[in-house]
Biopython code that builds the backbone (N, CA, C, O; Angstrom):
import numpy as np
from Bio.PDB.StructureBuilder import StructureBuilder

atoms = [
    (1, "MET", "N", (110.408, 129.804, 137.964)),
    (1, "MET", "CA", (109.378, 128.803, 138.029)),
    (1, "MET", "C", (109.560, 127.826, 136.868)),
    (1, "MET", "O", (109.608, 128.230, 135.706)),
    (2, "LYS", "N", (109.657, 126.570, 137.187)),
    (2, "LYS", "CA", (109.841, 125.540, 136.171)),
    (2, "LYS", "C", (108.507, 124.850, 135.923)),
    (2, "LYS", "O", (107.835, 124.407, 136.854)),
    (3, "THR", "N", (108.139, 124.769, 134.652)),
    (3, "THR", "CA", (106.887, 124.088, 134.313)),
    (3, "THR", "C", (107.202, 122.676, 133.854)),
    (3, "THR", "O", (108.247, 122.416, 133.257)),
    (4, "LYS", "N", (106.290, 121.783, 134.140)),
    (4, "LYS", "CA", (106.444, 120.388, 133.730)),
    (4, "LYS", "C", (106.157, 120.281, 132.239)),
    (4, "LYS", "O", (105.163, 120.811, 131.742)),
    (5, "GLU", "N", (107.033, 119.596, 131.546)),
    (5, "GLU", "CA", (106.821, 119.463, 130.103)),
    (5, "GLU", "C", (105.705, 118.463, 129.847)),
    (5, "GLU", "O", (105.554, 117.474, 130.564)),
    (6, "SER", "N", (104.930, 118.742, 128.814)),
    (6, "SER", "CA", (103.775, 117.899, 128.527)),
    (6, "SER", "C", (104.217, 116.516, 128.052)),
    (6, "SER", "O", (105.346, 116.330, 127.598)),
    (7, "GLN", "N", (103.327, 115.577, 128.163)),
    (7, "GLN", "CA", (103.631, 114.192, 127.814)),
    (7, "GLN", "C", (103.968, 114.046, 126.333)),
    (7, "GLN", "O", (104.818, 113.233, 125.970)),
    (8, "CYS", "N", (103.309, 114.825, 125.476)),
    (8, "CYS", "CA", (103.579, 114.703, 124.043)),
    (8, "CYS", "C", (104.992, 115.180, 123.706)),
    (8, "CYS", "O", (105.643, 114.623, 122.822)),
    (9, "VAL", "N", (105.464, 116.212, 124.410)),
    (9, "VAL", "CA", (106.823, 116.702, 124.179)),
    (9, "VAL", "C", (107.830, 115.662, 124.652)),
    (9, "VAL", "O", (108.834, 115.419, 123.983)),
    (10, "THR", "N", (107.570, 115.057, 125.786)),
    (10, "THR", "CA", (108.448, 114.005, 126.307)),
    (10, "THR", "C", (108.503, 112.835, 125.342)),
    (10, "THR", "O", (109.580, 112.300, 125.078)),
    (11, "LEU", "N", (107.360, 112.433, 124.813)),
    (11, "LEU", "CA", (107.294, 111.331, 123.858)),
    (11, "LEU", "C", (108.055, 111.666, 122.576)),
    (11, "LEU", "O", (108.773, 110.821, 122.042)),
    (12, "LYS", "N", (107.902, 112.887, 122.086)),
    (12, "LYS", "CA", (108.596, 113.324, 120.874)),
    (12, "LYS", "C", (110.113, 113.282, 121.080)),
    (12, "LYS", "O", (110.852, 112.813, 120.215)),
    (13, "ARG", "N", (110.559, 113.771, 122.217)),
    (13, "ARG", "CA", (112.001, 113.785, 122.496)),
    (13, "ARG", "C", (112.563, 112.379, 122.647)),
    (13, "ARG", "O", (113.663, 112.099, 122.171)),
    (14, "SER", "N", (111.828, 111.500, 123.300)),
    (14, "SER", "CA", (112.330, 110.136, 123.453)),
    (14, "SER", "C", (112.356, 109.426, 122.097)),
    (14, "SER", "O", (113.245, 108.614, 121.836)),
    (15, "GLY", "N", (111.388, 109.730, 121.241)),
    (15, "GLY", "CA", (111.374, 109.157, 119.893)),
    (15, "GLY", "C", (112.539, 109.633, 119.055)),
    (15, "GLY", "O", (113.152, 108.846, 118.333)),
    (16, "SER", "N", (112.847, 110.906, 119.143)),
    (16, "SER", "CA", (113.975, 111.430, 118.363)),
    (16, "SER", "C", (115.298, 110.884, 118.895)),
    (16, "SER", "O", (116.222, 110.647, 118.116)),
    (17, "ASP", "N", (115.403, 110.684, 120.207)),
    (17, "ASP", "CA", (116.608, 110.070, 120.776)),
    (17, "ASP", "C", (116.765, 108.639, 120.267)),
    (17, "ASP", "O", (117.877, 108.199, 119.974)),
    (18, "TYR", "N", (115.653, 107.913, 120.162)),
    (18, "TYR", "CA", (115.675, 106.531, 119.675)),
    (18, "TYR", "C", (116.154, 106.471, 118.221)),
    (18, "TYR", "O", (116.986, 105.634, 117.869)),
    (19, "VAL", "N", (115.626, 107.356, 117.389)),
    (19, "VAL", "CA", (116.027, 107.377, 115.975)),
    (19, "VAL", "C", (117.499, 107.759, 115.855)),
    (19, "VAL", "O", (118.227, 107.185, 115.045)),
    (20, "LEU", "N", (117.934, 108.720, 116.654)),
    (20, "LEU", "CA", (119.338, 109.126, 116.636)),
    (20, "LEU", "C", (120.239, 107.946, 116.999)),
    (20, "LEU", "O", (121.298, 107.755, 116.401)),
    (21, "LYS", "N", (119.811, 107.161, 117.981)),
    (21, "LYS", "CA", (120.567, 105.972, 118.389)),
    (21, "LYS", "C", (120.622, 104.947, 117.253)),
    (21, "LYS", "O", (121.668, 104.348, 117.004)),
    (22, "LEU", "N", (119.492, 104.748, 116.567)),
    (22, "LEU", "CA", (119.455, 103.799, 115.450)),
    (22, "LEU", "C", (120.368, 104.224, 114.300)),
    (22, "LEU", "O", (120.964, 103.380, 113.630)),
    (23, "LEU", "N", (120.473, 105.527, 114.076)),
    (23, "LEU", "CA", (121.232, 106.031, 112.940)),
    (23, "LEU", "C", (122.689, 106.333, 113.250)),
    (23, "LEU", "O", (123.469, 106.597, 112.335)),
    (24, "SER", "N", (123.070, 106.299, 114.515)),
    (24, "SER", "CA", (124.443, 106.654, 114.863)),
    (24, "SER", "C", (125.430, 105.672, 114.238)),
    (24, "SER", "O", (125.241, 104.456, 114.290)),
    (25, "GLY", "N", (126.462, 106.216, 113.660)),
    (25, "GLY", "CA", (127.498, 105.399, 113.047)),
    (25, "GLY", "C", (127.186, 104.946, 111.636)),
    (25, "GLY", "O", (128.006, 104.269, 111.016)),
    (26, "LYS", "N", (126.021, 105.299, 111.110)),
    (26, "LYS", "CA", (125.665, 104.895, 109.750)),
    (26, "LYS", "C", (126.143, 105.952, 108.749)),
    (26, "LYS", "O", (126.201, 107.143, 109.056)),
    (27, "SER", "N", (126.476, 105.492, 107.567)),
    (27, "SER", "CA", (126.857, 106.412, 106.501)),
    (27, "SER", "C", (125.598, 107.068, 105.947)),
    (27, "SER", "O", (124.479, 106.671, 106.273)),
    (28, "GLU", "N", (125.797, 108.066, 105.115)),
    (28, "GLU", "CA", (124.653, 108.748, 104.504)),
    (28, "GLU", "C", (123.821, 107.778, 103.673)),
    (28, "GLU", "O", (122.592, 107.836, 103.699)),
    (29, "GLN", "N", (124.476, 106.895, 102.945)),
    (29, "GLN", "CA", (123.776, 105.915, 102.122)),
    (29, "GLN", "C", (122.971, 104.957, 103.000)),
    (29, "GLN", "O", (121.837, 104.614, 102.666)),
    (30, "GLU", "N", (123.547, 104.530, 104.106)),
    (30, "GLU", "CA", (122.844, 103.636, 105.026)),
    (30, "GLU", "C", (121.630, 104.329, 105.650)),
    (30, "GLU", "O", (120.590, 103.704, 105.860)),
    (31, "GLU", "N", (121.771, 105.621, 105.941)),
    (31, "GLU", "CA", (120.640, 106.381, 106.474)),
    (31, "GLU", "C", (119.509, 106.462, 105.455)),
    (31, "GLU", "O", (118.340, 106.305, 105.808)),
    (32, "LEU", "N", (119.853, 106.707, 104.187)),
    (32, "LEU", "CA", (118.839, 106.758, 103.135)),
    (32, "LEU", "C", (118.125, 105.420, 102.992)),
    (32, "LEU", "O", (116.907, 105.380, 102.818)),
    (33, "GLU", "N", (118.867, 104.339, 103.064)),
    (33, "GLU", "CA", (118.265, 103.006, 102.992)),
    (33, "GLU", "C", (117.344, 102.767, 104.187)),
    (33, "GLU", "O", (116.259, 102.204, 104.039)),
    (34, "PHE", "N", (117.778, 103.194, 105.359)),
    (34, "PHE", "CA", (116.967, 103.069, 106.576)),
    (34, "PHE", "C", (115.624, 103.759, 106.388)),
    (34, "PHE", "O", (114.578, 103.172, 106.667)),
    (35, "TRP", "N", (115.648, 105.010, 105.913)),
    (35, "TRP", "CA", (114.404, 105.760, 105.747)),
    (35, "TRP", "C", (113.547, 105.205, 104.619)),
    (35, "TRP", "O", (112.320, 105.259, 104.695)),
    (36, "THR", "N", (114.165, 104.678, 103.586)),
    (36, "THR", "CA", (113.403, 104.062, 102.499)),
    (36, "THR", "C", (112.635, 102.846, 103.011)),
    (36, "THR", "O", (111.451, 102.687, 102.717)),
    (37, "VAL", "N", (113.302, 102.003, 103.766)),
    (37, "VAL", "CA", (112.659, 100.805, 104.320)),
    (37, "VAL", "C", (111.554, 101.197, 105.288)),
    (37, "VAL", "O", (110.457, 100.642, 105.233)),
    (38, "ARG", "N", (111.831, 102.148, 106.172)),
    (38, "ARG", "CA", (110.827, 102.563, 107.161)),
    (38, "ARG", "C", (109.607, 103.189, 106.494)),
    (38, "ARG", "O", (108.476, 102.965, 106.925)),
    (39, "THR", "N", (109.836, 103.969, 105.448)),
    (39, "THR", "CA", (108.723, 104.593, 104.733)),
    (39, "THR", "C", (107.855, 103.541, 104.051)),
    (39, "THR", "O", (106.627, 103.612, 104.097)),
    (40, "LYS", "N", (108.505, 102.561, 103.415)),
    (40, "LYS", "CA", (107.741, 101.481, 102.767)),
    (40, "LYS", "C", (106.928, 100.706, 103.798)),
    (40, "LYS", "O", (105.777, 100.351, 103.544)),
    (41, "ARG", "N", (107.519, 100.445, 104.953)),
    (41, "ARG", "CA", (106.827, 99.714, 106.013)),
    (41, "ARG", "C", (105.615, 100.492, 106.515)),
    (41, "ARG", "O", (104.548, 99.918, 106.734)),
    (42, "LEU", "N", (105.781, 101.782, 106.694)),
    (42, "LEU", "CA", (104.676, 102.621, 107.157)),
    (42, "LEU", "C", (103.557, 102.687, 106.123)),
    (42, "LEU", "O", (102.381, 102.606, 106.478)),
    (43, "ARG", "N", (103.912, 102.834, 104.854)),
    (43, "ARG", "CA", (102.893, 102.873, 103.801)),
    (43, "ARG", "C", (102.128, 101.558, 103.729)),
    (43, "ARG", "O", (100.908, 101.557, 103.559)),
    (44, "ALA", "N", (102.831, 100.448, 103.857)),
    (44, "ALA", "CA", (102.180, 99.136, 103.839)),
    (44, "ALA", "C", (101.223, 98.999, 105.017)),
    (44, "ALA", "O", (100.125, 98.463, 104.868)),
    (45, "LEU", "N", (101.630, 99.474, 106.173)),
    (45, "LEU", "CA", (100.794, 99.411, 107.353)),
    (45, "LEU", "C", (99.536, 100.267, 107.175)),
    (45, "LEU", "O", (98.436, 99.849, 107.537)),
    (46, "LYS", "N", (99.707, 101.455, 106.621)),
    (46, "LYS", "CA", (98.563, 102.348, 106.423)),
    (46, "LYS", "C", (97.591, 101.778, 105.401)),
    (46, "LYS", "O", (96.380, 101.890, 105.587)),
    (47, "THR", "N", (98.082, 101.172, 104.331)),
    (47, "THR", "CA", (97.180, 100.632, 103.314)),
    (47, "THR", "C", (96.485, 99.373, 103.806)),
    (47, "THR", "O", (95.361, 99.090, 103.392)),
    (48, "SER", "N", (97.127, 98.615, 104.677)),
    (48, "SER", "CA", (96.498, 97.407, 105.201)),
    (48, "SER", "C", (95.362, 97.732, 106.183)),
    (48, "SER", "O", (94.473, 96.908, 106.395)),
    (49, "ARG", "N", (95.392, 98.899, 106.765)),
    (49, "ARG", "CA", (94.355, 99.313, 107.719)),
    (49, "ARG", "C", (93.138, 99.892, 107.019)),
    (49, "ARG", "O", (92.077, 100.016, 107.632)),
    (50, "ASN", "N", (93.268, 100.244, 105.764)),
    (50, "ASN", "CA", (92.128, 100.844, 105.041)),
    (50, "ASN", "C", (91.259, 99.828, 104.431)),
    (50, "ASN", "O", (90.264, 100.171, 103.792)),
]
sb = StructureBuilder()
sb.init_structure("model")
sb.init_model(0)
sb.init_chain("A")
sb.init_seg("    ")
for serial, (resi, resn, name, xyz) in enumerate(atoms, 1):
    if name == "N":
        sb.init_residue(resn, " ", resi, " ")
    sb.init_atom(name, np.array(xyz, "f"), 0.0, 1.0, " ", f" {name:<3s}", serial, name[0])
structure = sb.get_structure()
């Protein structure tokens, strides 16, 4: 019996596939820069909403 995967699991998997696609072919240093920029962007967004 196969159960249908929940929408949140599907969303999580598609998100991780997207990030993997963005990071493919990047060096370790480029990946660190990517996450640094994304983290700063997220923090700015969170502080602007408060």
